[in-house]
DRENMARGU-887062 format. One record per residue (C-alpha): residue in one letter; residue number from 1; x, y, z. Coordinates in steps of 0.05 Angstrom, whole numbers, padded with zeros to 5 digits. Layout:
! residues N
@code:a pos:NUM u:X v:Y w:Z
...
END
This chain:
! residues 276
@code:m pos:1 u:00738 v:04615 w:00846
@code:r pos:2 u:00779 v:04602 w:00908
@code:q pos:3 u:00851 v:04579 w:00907
@code:f pos:4 u:00892 v:04551 w:00964
@code:k pos:5 u:00966 v:04533 w:00963
@code:i pos:6 u:00975 v:04467 w:01000
@code:v pos:7 u:01045 v:04454 w:01026
@code:h pos:8 u:01068 v:04387 w:01056
@code:i pos:9 u:01134 v:04387 w:01093
@code:v pos:10 u:01166 v:04321 w:01114
@code:r pos:11 u:01218 v:04319 w:01169
@code:e pos:12 u:01260 v:04257 w:01184
@code:g pos:13 u:01270 v:04247 w:01258
@code:a pos:14 u:01273 v:04303 w:01309
@code:t pos:15 u:01325 v:04345 w:01272
@code:g pos:16 u:01308 v:04330 w:01199
@code:d pos:17 u:01357 v:04308 w:01147
@code:i pos:18 u:01411 v:04345 w:01108
@code:y pos:19 u:01373 v:04344 w:01042
@code:q pos:20 u:01318 v:04393 w:01058
@code:r pos:21 u:01306 v:04414 w:00986
@code:n pos:22 u:01267 v:04350 w:00973
@code:d pos:23 u:01227 v:04352 w:01037
@code:t pos:24 u:01170 v:04397 w:01012
@code:i pos:25 u:01113 v:04384 w:00964
@code:a pos:26 u:01067 v:04441 w:00944
@code:f pos:27 u:01005 v:04443 w:00899
@code:r pos:28 u:00948 v:04491 w:00883
@code:q pos:29 u:00878 v:04470 w:00903
@code:v pos:30 u:00822 v:04504 w:00865
@code:f pos:31 u:00750 v:04505 w:00887
@code:d pos:32 u:00704 v:04526 w:00830
@code:n pos:33 u:00640 v:04506 w:00794
@code:y pos:34 u:00673 v:04458 w:00745
@code:f pos:35 u:00703 v:04388 w:00748
@code:a pos:36 u:00773 v:04380 w:00720
@code:y pos:37 u:00824 v:04324 w:00715
@code:d pos:38 u:00875 v:04370 w:00681
@code:d pos:39 u:00922 v:04422 w:00710
@code:g pos:40 u:00903 v:04475 w:00659
@code:t pos:41 u:00964 v:04468 w:00615
@code:p pos:42 u:00962 v:04430 w:00549
@code:e pos:43 u:01029 v:04400 w:00532
@code:s pos:44 u:01000 v:04362 w:00473
@code:g pos:45 u:00937 v:04349 w:00434
@code:y pos:46 u:00886 v:04293 w:00430
@code:g pos:47 u:00838 v:04279 w:00374
@code:l pos:48 u:00800 v:04229 w:00332
@code:a pos:49 u:00803 v:04224 w:00257
@code:g pos:50 u:00741 v:04211 w:00215
@code:k pos:51 u:00670 v:04232 w:00204
@code:n pos:52 u:00622 v:04213 w:00261
@code:a pos:53 u:00680 v:04197 w:00308
@code:k pos:54 u:00660 v:04207 w:00381
@code:g pos:55 u:00699 v:04221 w:00444
@code:a pos:56 u:00672 v:04216 w:00515
@code:y pos:57 u:00701 v:04237 w:00582
@code:r pos:58 u:00674 v:04204 w:00645
@code:f pos:59 u:00657 v:04243 w:00708
@code:i pos:60 u:00630 v:04210 w:00771
@code:l pos:61 u:00587 v:04257 w:00813
@code:s pos:62 u:00584 v:04254 w:00888
@code:k pos:63 u:00513 v:04281 w:00889
@code:p pos:64 u:00458 v:04304 w:00840
@code:d pos:65 u:00471 v:04371 w:00808
@code:q pos:66 u:00454 v:04415 w:00748
@code:l pos:67 u:00500 v:04414 w:00687
@code:t pos:68 u:00498 v:04483 w:00656
@code:a pos:69 u:00557 v:04486 w:00608
@code:v pos:70 u:00620 v:04451 w:00583
@code:q pos:71 u:00688 v:04484 w:00576
@code:f pos:72 u:00736 v:04461 w:00520
@code:y pos:73 u:00807 v:04480 w:00504
@code:f pos:74 u:00820 v:04471 w:00430
@code:n pos:75 u:00892 v:04476 w:00406
@code:r pos:76 u:00908 v:04527 w:00353
@code:t pos:77 u:00935 v:04491 w:00291
@code:l pos:78 u:00970 v:04510 w:00227
@code:d pos:79 u:00925 v:04541 w:00174
@code:n pos:80 u:00865 v:04535 w:00222
@code:s pos:81 u:00861 v:04461 w:00206
@code:n pos:82 u:00826 v:04451 w:00273
@code:d pos:83 u:00763 v:04487 w:00249
@code:k pos:84 u:00721 v:04424 w:00247
@code:p pos:85 u:00646 v:04425 w:00266
@code:f pos:86 u:00623 v:04381 w:00322
@code:l pos:87 u:00563 v:04365 w:00366
@code:l pos:88 u:00572 v:04375 w:00441
@code:t pos:89 u:00544 v:04311 w:00471
@code:i pos:90 u:00527 v:04287 w:00540
@code:w pos:91 u:00515 v:04213 w:00553
@code:n pos:92 u:00484 v:04176 w:00612
@code:n pos:93 u:00515 v:04112 w:00589
@code:l pos:94 u:00560 v:04086 w:00533
@code:a pos:95 u:00540 v:04013 w:00531
@code:p pos:96 u:00484 v:04015 w:00512
@code:e pos:97 u:00492 v:04086 w:00487
@code:e pos:98 u:00443 v:04134 w:00520
@code:i pos:99 u:00448 v:04207 w:00498
@code:l pos:100 u:00425 v:04256 w:00550
@code:y pos:101 u:00438 v:04319 w:00510
@code:q pos:102 u:00465 v:04338 w:00442
@code:s pos:103 u:00475 v:04409 w:00418
@code:e pos:104 u:00467 v:04441 w:00351
@code:v pos:105 u:00528 v:04445 w:00306
@code:q pos:106 u:00586 v:04479 w:00342
@code:n pos:107 u:00654 v:04502 w:00318
@code:p pos:108 u:00719 v:04506 w:00358
@code:d pos:109 u:00732 v:04574 w:00388
@code:f pos:110 u:00793 v:04603 w:00421
@code:e pos:111 u:00806 v:04651 w:00479
@code:d pos:112 u:00858 v:04706 w:00472
@code:s pos:113 u:00886 v:04692 w:00541
@code:l pos:114 u:00940 v:04640 w:00552
@code:n pos:115 u:00910 v:04570 w:00563
@code:g pos:116 u:00840 v:04600 w:00562
@code:f pos:117 u:00780 v:04554 w:00559
@code:v pos:118 u:00719 v:04569 w:00517
@code:t pos:119 u:00651 v:04558 w:00551
@code:y pos:120 u:00594 v:04526 w:00512
@code:l pos:121 u:00529 v:04540 w:00549
@code:l pos:122 u:00473 v:04489 w:00547
@code:e pos:123 u:00405 v:04516 w:00524
@code:n pos:124 u:00376 v:04494 w:00591
@code:p pos:125 u:00408 v:04464 w:00653
@code:i pos:126 u:00406 v:04388 w:00656
@code:e pos:127 u:00394 v:04349 w:00720
@code:v pos:128 u:00450 v:04298 w:00727
@code:s pos:129 u:00472 v:04247 w:00778
@code:d pos:130 u:00518 v:04188 w:00788
@code:t pos:131 u:00561 v:04180 w:00725
@code:i pos:132 u:00559 v:04222 w:00662
@code:y pos:133 u:00602 v:04225 w:00599
@code:v pos:134 u:00618 v:04293 w:00569
@code:g pos:135 u:00646 v:04298 w:00499
@code:w pos:136 u:00636 v:04309 w:00425
@code:q pos:137 u:00615 v:04278 w:00359
@code:q pos:138 u:00650 v:04300 w:00296
@code:i pos:139 u:00607 v:04312 w:00234
@code:a pos:140 u:00662 v:04322 w:00183
@code:e pos:141 u:00726 v:04288 w:00161
@code:g pos:142 u:00790 v:04311 w:00193
@code:f pos:143 u:00823 v:04315 w:00261
@code:l pos:144 u:00792 v:04356 w:00318
@code:n pos:145 u:00851 v:04374 w:00363
@code:i pos:146 u:00834 v:04382 w:00437
@code:g pos:147 u:00884 v:04404 w:00490
@code:y pos:148 u:00917 v:04346 w:00527
@code:d pos:149 u:00952 v:04348 w:00594
@code:v pos:150 u:01005 v:04293 w:00590
@code:n pos:151 u:01018 v:04299 w:00665
@code:g pos:152 u:00946 v:04282 w:00682
@code:q pos:153 u:00923 v:04214 w:00706
@code:a pos:154 u:00854 v:04209 w:00675
@code:g pos:155 u:00865 v:04160 w:00619
@code:e pos:156 u:00816 v:04110 w:00650
@code:n pos:157 u:00761 v:04161 w:00640
@code:i pos:158 u:00773 v:04174 w:00566
@code:f pos:159 u:00734 v:04133 w:00514
@code:y pos:160 u:00729 v:04138 w:00438
@code:n pos:161 u:00686 v:04109 w:00383
@code:v pos:162 u:00711 v:04109 w:00311
@code:a pos:163 u:00681 v:04043 w:00286
@code:n pos:164 u:00613 v:04039 w:00321
@code:e pos:165 u:00645 v:04011 w:00384
@code:w pos:166 u:00666 v:04046 w:00447
@code:m pos:167 u:00738 v:04033 w:00468
@code:p pos:168 u:00780 v:04058 w:00528
@code:s pos:169 u:00839 v:04103 w:00514
@code:i pos:170 u:00909 v:04073 w:00518
@code:y pos:171 u:00938 v:04140 w:00542
@code:s pos:172 u:00943 v:04162 w:00614
@code:g pos:173 u:00937 v:04238 w:00608
@code:a pos:174 u:00878 v:04285 w:00616
@code:l pos:175 u:00834 v:04321 w:00565
@code:l pos:176 u:00823 v:04396 w:00575
@code:i pos:177 u:00748 v:04388 w:00579
@code:r pos:178 u:00711 v:04413 w:00641
@code:p pos:179 u:00636 v:04405 w:00656
@code:v pos:180 u:00607 v:04465 w:00693
@code:f pos:181 u:00555 v:04455 w:00747
@code:g pos:182 u:00507 v:04497 w:00789
@code:p pos:183 u:00461 v:04555 w:00773
@code:s pos:184 u:00476 v:04592 w:00708
@code:g pos:185 u:00469 v:04659 w:00742
@code:t pos:186 u:00522 v:04692 w:00785
@code:v pos:187 u:00518 v:04724 w:00853
@code:s pos:188 u:00532 v:04798 w:00846
@code:i pos:189 u:00543 v:04850 w:00901
@code:n pos:190 u:00552 v:04924 w:00904
@code:e pos:191 u:00616 v:04934 w:00942
@code:i pos:192 u:00625 v:04990 w:00993
@code:p pos:193 u:00700 v:04996 w:00993
@code:e pos:194 u:00707 v:05055 w:01040
@code:k pos:195 u:00686 v:05016 w:01102
@code:e pos:196 u:00670 v:04946 w:01124
@code:a pos:197 u:00595 v:04947 w:01138
@code:i pos:198 u:00589 v:04876 w:01166
@code:t pos:199 u:00628 v:04834 w:01214
@code:l pos:200 u:00621 v:04759 w:01222
@code:f pos:201 u:00646 v:04720 w:01282
@code:p pos:202 u:00669 v:04670 w:01304
@code:n pos:203 u:00702 v:04652 w:01239
@code:p pos:204 u:00716 v:04594 w:01228
@code:l pos:205 u:00651 v:04574 w:01262
@code:r pos:206 u:00656 v:04512 w:01307
@code:s pos:207 u:00585 v:04516 w:01335
@code:n pos:208 u:00516 v:04529 w:01304
@code:t pos:209 u:00510 v:04605 w:01315
@code:l pos:210 u:00542 v:04658 w:01272
@code:n pos:211 u:00542 v:04728 w:01301
@code:i pos:212 u:00531 v:04785 w:01252
@code:r pos:213 u:00545 v:04858 w:01265
@code:i pos:214 u:00524 v:04911 w:01215
@code:d pos:215 u:00540 v:04985 w:01210
@code:e pos:216 u:00471 v:05018 w:01218
@code:s pos:217 u:00496 v:05080 w:01183
@code:v pos:218 u:00501 v:05037 w:01121
@code:f pos:219 u:00444 v:04987 w:01133
@code:n pos:220 u:00378 v:05003 w:01167
@code:q pos:221 u:00370 v:04940 w:01209
@code:p pos:222 u:00293 v:04933 w:01206
@code:e pos:223 u:00294 v:04933 w:01130
@code:t pos:224 u:00356 v:04890 w:01120
@code:r pos:225 u:00355 v:04819 w:01093
@code:l pos:226 u:00408 v:04766 w:01093
@code:e pos:227 u:00424 v:04709 w:01045
@code:v pos:228 u:00473 v:04652 w:01050
@code:y pos:229 u:00503 v:04618 w:00989
@code:d pos:230 u:00546 v:04556 w:00985
@code:v pos:231 u:00609 v:04551 w:00943
@code:h pos:232 u:00568 v:04530 w:00882
@code:g pos:233 u:00528 v:04594 w:00884
@code:r pos:234 u:00465 v:04560 w:00910
@code:l pos:235 u:00420 v:04600 w:00957
@code:v pos:236 u:00414 v:04560 w:01022
@code:i pos:237 u:00385 v:04612 w:01070
@code:s pos:238 u:00342 v:04674 w:01057
@code:q pos:239 u:00309 v:04712 w:01113
@code:e pos:240 u:00302 v:04777 w:01151
@code:f pos:241 u:00364 v:04802 w:01187
@code:v pos:242 u:00382 v:04771 w:01255
@code:s pos:243 u:00444 v:04785 w:01294
@code:a pos:244 u:00453 v:04712 w:01314
@code:l pos:245 u:00441 v:04665 w:01255
@code:n pos:246 u:00427 v:04592 w:01268
@code:l pos:247 u:00467 v:04549 w:01219
@code:s pos:248 u:00454 v:04480 w:01248
@code:g pos:249 u:00424 v:04457 w:01182
@code:l pos:250 u:00488 v:04470 w:01142
@code:s pos:251 u:00547 v:04423 w:01135
@code:n pos:252 u:00620 v:04440 w:01141
@code:g pos:253 u:00649 v:04483 w:01086
@code:m pos:254 u:00657 v:04554 w:01060
@code:y pos:255 u:00597 v:04600 w:01051
@code:i pos:256 u:00582 v:04671 w:01029
@code:l pos:257 u:00535 v:04714 w:01071
@code:r pos:258 u:00503 v:04771 w:01033
@code:i pos:259 u:00470 v:04830 w:01069
@code:t pos:260 u:00421 v:04871 w:01027
@code:h pos:261 u:00380 v:04934 w:01037
@code:p pos:262 u:00325 v:04932 w:00983
@code:q pos:263 u:00304 v:05005 w:00987
@code:s pos:264 u:00374 v:05034 w:00979
@code:q pos:265 u:00397 v:04975 w:00936
@code:r pos:266 u:00460 v:04970 w:00978
@code:s pos:267 u:00492 v:04903 w:00991
@code:q pos:268 u:00556 v:04874 w:01019
@code:s pos:269 u:00581 v:04804 w:01031
@code:g pos:270 u:00628 v:04766 w:01076
@code:r pos:271 u:00657 v:04697 w:01076
@code:f pos:272 u:00655 v:04648 w:01133
@code:i pos:273 u:00675 v:04576 w:01144
@code:i pos:274 u:00639 v:04522 w:01184
@code:a pos:275 u:00689 v:04474 w:01214
@code:r pos:276 u:00655 v:04437 w:01271
END
């Protein structure tokens, strides 16, 4: 996960105004492998009462991807009354209803950390594109209480079905439900903390060639390989080591370059940004 603090400062005229305390807006931008409308903090709860009640959360994808998991935040409730079984469900469409995936019976779980999400892995990744709906179907009476961000603005993407008809939500907040995309595996590296074994330049890159320098006391150049991953963890380049790597086929964005030495099982990585 990568986080950036974005600060906007407004100045009135050449010298500014006398009320500088209200001239600055700051927010935290997160780049990760999930989609989220919420800010991570549940001020309230959202739920549907009744057996077979269904809730769906719409996500519009900018490009085809692999859906690998869904994260839920379930509120803790008095006497564990939130322990209601459900079916994790993915829809292609609500009218007519087209179910893309439905899990076996699941139960709400809770993380020990503050505002921690629980990840429900799909048995196999699902190829998705365009618009999908992520949600749940209750299989018992009662009220399944999901975290709700009242400050969110995602009400137009929330739908419910309690009487065999899908209806839009009348509330403007955001559910704490996050679909997770990309490969289910993670990129792991063996760090060499005592010295930086690779150098990448220029960085940010405004041309097509990234220069790579390696410490040959750590990596034997003829046996070294390099890999480039995008921010979703997808492998986009894999080849033998070169000191000048052509990246003309990659678009702007942040990438991770991983240098590996198979025989010694050493590896190290560096980040670079393409900003042409």
